[in-house]
N, C-alpha and C positions, 0 to 999 in steps of 0.2 A: 504494500500500500504506500502511496506517495506521502511523504512527510507534510506536504502542504495541506492535505486533508485533515491531519491532526491539528494543524494551526487554525483551520477553519472551525473545527469543533471547539478549540480553545477560545477563539474569538466569540463564538456563539454562546458558550457557557459564561464568559465574562460579561457579555451584553445582557444576558438573562439575569445574572447576579446584580449588575449595576441598576437595571430597571427595577428589580425587587427592592433594592436599598432606597431608591428614590420614590417609589410608589407606596410601599407597605408601611403600616404604622405599628405593627406588632413587633416587639423587641426580639422574640424568638425567631420569627421569620426573617428579621433584619440580620441576625447573626448567621442564620443558615445561608442567606444570600452573600454575606461577606465570605463565608467558608467556600461557597461556590466560586466566587471570584478568585480566592487564593488557590483553589484546585485548578482553575483554568490557567493561572500563571504557572503553576507547577507543571502542567502538561506542556506548556510552551517551553519552559526551561528544559524539560527532558527531551523534547523534540529537537531543539537547537543543539543540545549536547550530543544527541545521537547523530545529527547532521554533520557536526564538526569532528566527531570521533574522539571526544574527551569526556571526562566525568565532571566537569565544573558545573554544568547545569543540574546534574543529578544531586550534587552536594548542596547547591543552593536550594533545590526543591526539598531536600531533607531538612535543612534549617528552617525553611518556611513552614514545614509541617510541625516542627517543634514550637515555633512562635504561634502557630494557629492553635495548637493544643493548650498553650498557656492562655491565649486569648479566650478560648472557650471556658476555661476554669474561672477566669475573672469575670467574663461576661455573664455566665450563669449565676454567679454569686450576686452580681448587680441586679439581674432579673428577679431572683428570689427575694432580694431585699425590697425591690420595687413592688413586687406582687404582695408581699406581706404588709406593706404600709398602705398601698392604694387599692388592693384587690383587683388589680388590672395589670396587664403586661403591655399597655400602650406606651409608645415612646412620648406621646404628648404629655402624659402624666409625669414623666421623669423630670421635667423642668420645675415641677411643684415640690421636689425634694430639697431645694435650696434652703439654706438656713436664713 
């Protein structure tokens, strides 16, 4: 299969994730769309790494997955805190948590 096809899939996944971040209001869906965008970038890194015959893109993709895992832990803690105080996971209610 042509590597350009993988780049098209990566661009499509990134576009879907970006549209989800801009349109949706639910914090859980927002984090899922951010993860979709990160996975699209990882796919592009791996494809370019494969095209050039080195492992640099795969190493960057690994570190991106580590950062994404840390982001999920912190993000879910914030969502749980928001849900406990406001009984909603809406992003619009997050601005009400200021002191």
